[in-house]
C-alpha positions, 0 to 999 in steps of 0.5 A, a space after each residue: 421963881 428966882 434962884 434965891 427964892 428957890 433956895 430960901 423955900 428949900 431950907 424953910 423949917 430946917 428941912 435942908 441944913 443950908 444950901 449954896 448954889 453957884 453958876 458958871 459960864 466960859 467967862 467965869 463964875 456967875 451968880 452965887 446964892 446962899 440960904 441958911 449958910 454963908 456963901 463962903 462955906 467950905 464943903 466936903 466935895 465928896 465924889 465931885 472930887 472925881 472930875 478934878 482928879 480926872 482932869 489931872 489924869 488927862 493932863 498926864 495923857 496929854 503929855 504922853 506920860 499915861 495912855 487910856 488903853 494902858 493897863 493900870 497894873 503897868 504903873 501900879 502893880 498892886 492893882 493886879 493883886 485885886 481879885 473878883 468877888 463872885 456870889 457867896 457860898 453860904 457865908 464864904 466869899 468866893 474870890 477868883 482872878 479877873 479875866 481881864 486887866 483893867 485899863 486907865 480909861 476903864 478907871 475913868 469910865 467906872 468899868 474897871 470893876 471897883 465898887 463901893 460898900 454903900 451901893 453894892 450888897 456883895 461888897 458890903 457883906 464882904 466887908 462885914 464878914 472880913 472886917 475890911 474897912 470901907 472907903 470913908 475910913 481913910 485907910 489905904 486898905 479900903 481901896 484894896 477891896 475886891 472887884 465885883 466884876 471883870 474889868 470892861 464888862 459892866 459899869 459899877 460905881 466905886 473907888 476907881 478914881 482913888 486908883 486914878 489918883 494913885 496913878 497921878 502920884 506914881 507918874 508925877 512923883 508928887 502927892 495928889 495935893 501937891 500935883 493939883 496945887 501946881 497943875 489945877 488949883 494954882 492955874 485956875 485960882 482955886 484957893 480954897 480946894 484942899 484934901 487937908 482942911 486947916 483949923 480955919 477951914 474947919 471953922 467955915 464948914 458945917 457938920 454932916 447932917 442926917 435925915 431923920 424918920 420924922 423928916 428933920 435933918 440933924 447934925 451927926 458925928 461922921 467926919 472924913 479923917 484928917 489926915 487920911 492914910 491916902 489922899 482920896 482922888 475919888 472923894 477927898 477934896 474940900 472947897 467953896 461953891 465959888 471955887 467949884 464954879 471956877 473949875 466948871 468955868 474952865 471946862 466950859 471954856 475948853 480947858 482954859 489953862 489946864 486942858 486942851 479943848 480936844 481933851 475936854 471933848 473926849 472927856 464928854 464923849 460916851 465911853 461905855 460902848 455896849 455897856 449899859 448903865 443900871 436901871 437902879 443903883 440899889 442902896 446897900 447901906 441906908 445910912 449913906 444912900 437911898 436907892 438911886 433910880 436911873 433918869 428916864 432919858 438916854 444917858 452915858 458915861 464919859 471920862 470922869 463924868 456922867 452924860 445926858 445924851 438928849 436935850 431936856 426941855 427947860 434944862 440942859 442940852 445933849 452932851 451935858 456932863 454931871 454928877 454929885 457928891 455923897 453929901 447931897 451936892 450936885 453939878 452939871 456942865 452944859 457946854 452946848 449952852 455955855 452954862 454950868 451950875 452946882 448946888 451944895 449941902 452936907 446931908 445923908 443919906 445921898 439922893 435925898 428927895 428934898 435936895 434932889 427937888 431943889 437941885 432940879 428947881 435950881 437948874 430950871 431957874 438958871 435956864 429960865 434966867 439965862 433965856 436958853 432952855 433946851 429945845 
């Protein structure tokens, strides 16, 4: 089945509110296919923003303005104010000082102790009891939520990359939008990418849809605030599938005009050491996410990107980086095969079975077409 046929089948009957898929090679964007949506639709990238912010941090590392082993609080003193949230005593949260100081590298590998309300029950409960805002409110106070573990002890998905965005702003003396325009978007020609979509941009967006118990997908009222109190380096970018393809192509090409090849190599190297990824990321809020089981193969985490550590027959090769966005968009970057792909929609909760199946089918179709399946 071709990519186009797969997308057409996936959206039949409104099961998915439209899909746009893009492939990339080191030479640039390859195929763009769409079903149920124009191919120039602007998407909320959500956590697909994280890899772009990571590139910005690594540019500062290349220039000697940041170091991966540097303590976050040496640049952002407010990070030192974060306490660790231990198990509750009744309805009372138990907070204590962290045993270790988090580093820049730990932010990028999600081992700094930060979490998200929708994937950590303890933090979800803390927000409910204290009235603390969650990360999608756009309020800066949301990133001041307590840590859920000592830095450097576990992998925990969370607002680490929002703090990484603050690092970029503090070191560069520019807001994150301005920095990325000058150092990533401009050099790569990513004209649609922005934290602050205009009215014209919004006319090219679709509402965030919600999966219903009967299997239908209906538009809802949830929207990312614009402008937010801070520019969320972990989830706030908007843009087209084609521009994300151009960004992936740059990484396939060894960094193109934005990073050195050795820096890209480092980003795609497992940074977890003895820390293991969880077997299950259990949902703490079913409105936003389903449970996310660990894939059944060796995996790791680099700097800003999840890693597949073995060849997957008919699919990606060992060393491939991948991740996703909350609204059920997914990407992979296979530097060994020289191919990348991303598939976009706007649907909650995350890890929707129908979209995951479409994403897997898309990847398989791409490798079948390029004739380079993994061994």
